[in-house]
C-alpha positions as CSV (number, residue, x, y, z in Angstrom):
1,M,102.7,51.6,115.8
2,D,106.0,50.0,116.7
3,K,106.9,51.1,120.2
4,A,110.6,51.2,119.0
5,A,109.6,54.0,116.7
6,G,107.4,55.9,119.2
7,E,105.6,55.2,122.4
8,T,101.8,54.9,122.5
9,Q,100.0,58.2,122.7
10,G,98.8,59.2,126.2
11,E,95.3,60.5,126.8
12,G,94.7,64.1,125.6
13,S,97.6,64.1,123.2
14,A,98.0,64.1,119.5
15,R,100.8,63.5,117.1
16,F,101.8,65.9,114.2
17,G,104.6,64.4,112.1
18,F,107.3,63.5,114.6
19,I,106.1,65.9,117.3
20,S,103.8,64.7,120.1
21,L,101.6,67.4,121.6
22,S,99.6,67.2,124.8
23,G,96.1,68.6,125.0
24,A,97.3,71.7,126.8
25,A,100.0,72.3,124.1
26,I,97.4,72.0,121.4
27,V,95.2,74.6,123.1
28,V,98.2,76.9,123.4
29,L,99.1,76.4,119.7
30,I,95.6,77.1,118.5
31,S,95.4,80.1,120.8
32,N,98.6,81.5,119.3
33,I,97.3,81.0,115.7
34,I,94.0,82.8,116.6
35,Y,95.9,85.6,118.3
36,A,98.1,86.0,115.2
37,I,95.1,86.2,112.9
38,R,93.3,88.6,115.3
39,Y,96.4,90.7,115.8
40,Q,96.8,91.1,112.0
41,G,93.2,92.1,111.8
42,E,93.5,94.6,114.6
43,T,96.6,96.0,113.0
44,N,94.8,96.7,109.8
45,A,91.8,98.1,111.7
46,C,94.1,100.4,113.7
47,T,95.8,101.6,110.6
48,N,92.5,102.3,108.9
49,R,91.3,104.3,111.9
50,F,94.5,106.2,112.1
51,M,94.3,107.1,108.4
52,M,90.8,108.3,108.8
53,F,91.8,110.4,111.8
54,R,94.7,111.9,109.9
55,R,92.4,112.8,107.0
56,K,89.9,114.4,109.2
57,R,92.5,116.4,111.1
58,A,94.1,117.5,107.8
59,Q,90.8,118.7,106.5
60,K,90.2,120.8,109.6
61,R,93.7,122.3,109.2
62,G,93.4,122.7,105.5
63,E,96.3,120.4,105.0
64,R,96.8,118.1,102.0
65,I,96.8,114.4,102.4
66,M,98.6,112.7,99.6
67,L,98.4,109.1,98.3
68,L,101.2,108.1,96.1
69,F,100.3,105.6,93.4
70,I,103.3,103.8,91.8
71,N,102.1,102.3,88.6
72,A,104.4,99.6,87.2
73,C,101.7,98.2,84.8
74,V,102.4,98.3,81.1
75,R,99.4,96.9,79.3
76,E,96.4,99.1,78.5
77,N,94.0,96.6,80.0
78,S,96.2,95.6,82.9
79,R,94.5,93.5,85.5
80,S,96.8,94.6,88.2
81,R,95.9,98.2,87.3
82,R,92.2,97.3,87.5
83,L,92.5,96.1,91.1
84,A,94.6,99.1,92.0
85,D,91.9,101.4,90.5
86,H,89.3,99.7,92.6
87,L,91.3,100.3,95.8
88,L,92.1,103.9,94.8
89,A,88.4,104.6,94.3
90,R,87.9,104.0,98.0
91,R,90.4,106.7,99.0
92,E,89.7,110.4,99.5
93,G,92.0,113.3,98.6
94,P,94.6,113.8,95.9
95,I,96.4,111.0,94.3
96,E,99.9,111.5,92.7
97,E,100.6,108.8,90.1
98,V,104.1,107.8,89.0
99,R,104.0,105.9,85.7
100,L,107.2,104.0,85.7
101,H,107.1,103.0,82.0
102,E,107.1,106.8,81.1
103,I,110.3,107.5,83.1
104,A,113.7,107.2,81.5
105,F,115.7,106.1,84.5
106,P,119.4,107.0,84.5
107,V,121.9,104.2,84.3
108,A,123.3,103.5,87.8
109,D,126.9,103.5,86.7
110,E,130.0,104.7,88.6
111,S,129.6,108.3,87.6
112,F,125.9,108.3,88.7
113,L,126.8,106.8,92.1
114,E,129.7,109.2,92.6
115,R,127.5,112.2,91.9
116,R,124.7,110.9,94.2
117,D,127.2,110.2,97.0
118,R,128.6,113.7,96.6
119,L,125.2,115.3,96.8
120,I,124.2,113.3,99.8
121,E,127.5,114.2,101.6
122,E,126.9,117.9,100.8
123,G,123.2,117.6,102.0
124,R,121.9,118.9,98.7
125,F,118.7,116.9,98.8
126,D,116.9,119.5,96.7
127,D,118.7,118.3,93.6
128,P,116.3,117.0,90.9
129,M,118.1,113.6,91.3
130,F,116.1,113.2,94.5
131,D,112.7,114.3,93.3
132,L,111.2,110.8,93.4
133,A,112.7,110.1,96.8
134,R,111.3,113.3,98.3
135,Q,107.9,112.6,96.8
136,F,107.9,109.1,98.3
137,A,109.0,110.3,101.7
138,K,106.2,112.9,101.9
139,A,103.4,110.5,100.9
140,D,100.8,109.7,103.5
141,E,100.0,106.3,101.9
142,V,101.6,104.3,99.1
143,V,99.9,101.9,96.6
144,I,102.1,99.9,94.2
145,A,100.6,98.1,91.2
146,A,102.8,95.6,89.5
147,P,102.1,92.3,87.7
148,L,104.1,89.1,88.4
149,W,106.8,88.9,85.8
150,D,109.4,86.1,85.9
151,L,108.8,85.5,89.6
152,S,109.2,89.1,90.4
153,F,108.0,92.5,89.1
154,P,108.8,94.6,86.0
155,A,112.4,95.9,86.1
156,S,111.2,99.5,86.2
157,L,110.0,99.0,89.8
158,K,113.5,97.9,90.8
159,Q,114.9,101.0,89.1
160,Y,112.4,103.1,91.0
161,F,113.6,101.7,94.3
162,E,117.2,102.5,93.4
163,Q,116.2,106.1,92.9
164,I,114.2,106.5,96.1
165,N,116.6,104.6,98.4
166,V,118.4,107.8,99.5
167,T,120.1,108.2,102.9
168,G,118.9,111.3,104.5
169,V,115.6,111.4,102.6
170,T,113.7,108.1,102.9
171,F,115.9,106.5,105.6
172,R,119.0,107.0,107.7
173,Y,121.4,104.7,109.5
174,S,121.6,104.5,113.3
175,P,125.0,104.6,115.0
176,E,124.9,100.8,115.0
177,G,124.3,100.8,111.2
178,V,120.7,99.8,111.3
179,P,118.3,101.5,108.8
180,E,115.7,103.8,110.3
181,G,112.8,105.0,108.3
182,L,112.2,108.7,107.5
183,C,109.0,108.3,105.5
184,R,105.6,109.7,106.5
185,A,103.5,106.9,105.2
186,K,102.1,104.3,107.7
187,R,100.6,102.0,105.1
188,L,101.8,100.5,101.8
189,T,99.6,98.2,99.6
190,Y,101.1,96.1,96.9
191,V,98.7,95.0,94.2
192,T,99.6,92.2,91.8
193,T,98.2,89.6,89.5
194,A,99.5,86.4,88.0
195,G,98.5,84.2,85.0
196,G,99.3,81.0,86.9
197,N,98.3,79.8,90.4
198,W,101.8,80.0,91.8
199,L,102.2,83.4,93.5
200,P,104.6,83.0,96.4
201,K,104.8,86.1,98.6
202,E,108.6,85.9,98.9
203,F,108.9,86.8,95.2
204,G,108.1,90.4,94.3
205,F,106.1,91.3,97.3
206,G,108.7,90.0,99.7
207,Y,111.3,92.5,98.4
208,V,108.8,95.4,98.6
209,E,107.8,94.4,102.1
210,A,111.4,94.2,103.3
211,M,112.2,97.6,101.9
212,A,109.1,99.2,103.3
213,R,109.5,97.8,106.8
214,G,113.3,97.6,107.0
215,F,114.3,100.8,105.4
216,Y,111.3,103.2,105.2
217,G,109.6,102.6,108.5
218,I,106.3,101.7,107.0
219,G,104.7,99.2,109.4
220,D,101.4,98.2,107.7
221,V,102.4,96.4,104.4
222,K,100.0,94.1,102.7
223,M,99.5,92.4,99.3
224,I,96.3,92.3,97.3
225,S,96.5,89.6,94.6
226,A,94.6,87.6,92.0
227,A,96.0,84.5,90.4
228,G,95.2,81.8,87.9
229,L,94.0,84.3,85.3
230,D,95.5,82.7,82.3
231,I,94.6,79.1,83.0
232,D,92.4,77.4,80.4
233,G,88.8,77.7,81.4
234,A,89.5,80.3,84.1
235,D,86.6,82.7,84.9
236,V,88.8,85.8,84.8
237,E,86.0,88.2,85.7
238,A,84.9,86.1,88.7
239,I,88.5,85.9,90.0
240,L,89.0,89.7,89.7
241,K,85.6,90.4,91.2
242,G,86.5,88.1,94.1
243,A,89.7,90.1,94.8
244,E,87.7,93.4,94.6
245,D,85.1,92.0,97.1
246,A,87.9,91.0,99.4
247,M,89.3,94.5,99.3
248,D,85.9,96.0,100.2
249,Q,85.6,93.6,103.1
250,A,89.0,94.4,104.4
251,E,88.4,98.1,104.3
252,R,85.3,98.0,106.4
């Protein structure tokens, strides 16, 4: 290496790109990565234990634990729906399903917004306009199934969020203007599939995660996915089975 471009590495150091790290720095970096992985695992485990505790307590009190399943799948043999069904089969208690393709969402025009703002200002949250928002706020757990369409999700899911994003029901604003969640759920799982192998988290799931964490106060948000399903020669069954096995492992 030309010393004009960079000095010779000292003992116990390594070079990554243009950054030179000492042995101690490398240890710290690896420790931080391991901690992040472990922390995510511990977070999921804690949420699982909390949900189990809540279910047992509810059973003793005769209360009803509700899982809300938001189904944005359209096709009869939807692969996203298959993965969601596998996840739901591991849950106990009643499941309320919202089939988005069966809902005739109102047009969010000026008259709609004026009526909604008026109802919110008057505190009339029992109006049918807020049925979906109240249902979402009361759910103990949320599962969303939506395929990857055009680097996002079906438009009906965006319409659904427009209906449930109601100040005073699913969230409120702090005096500083920061959203604060009002939802009961502690966990939201987003299930999706893609025909190609490009399934970036910032598209589709990124929006859902931002809404869940930033507005609704749902801390445990994760994605379950299967990709490459439409590539020539793909073993679709093996790919889907792999995703199902990963779900089973994560739930243990």
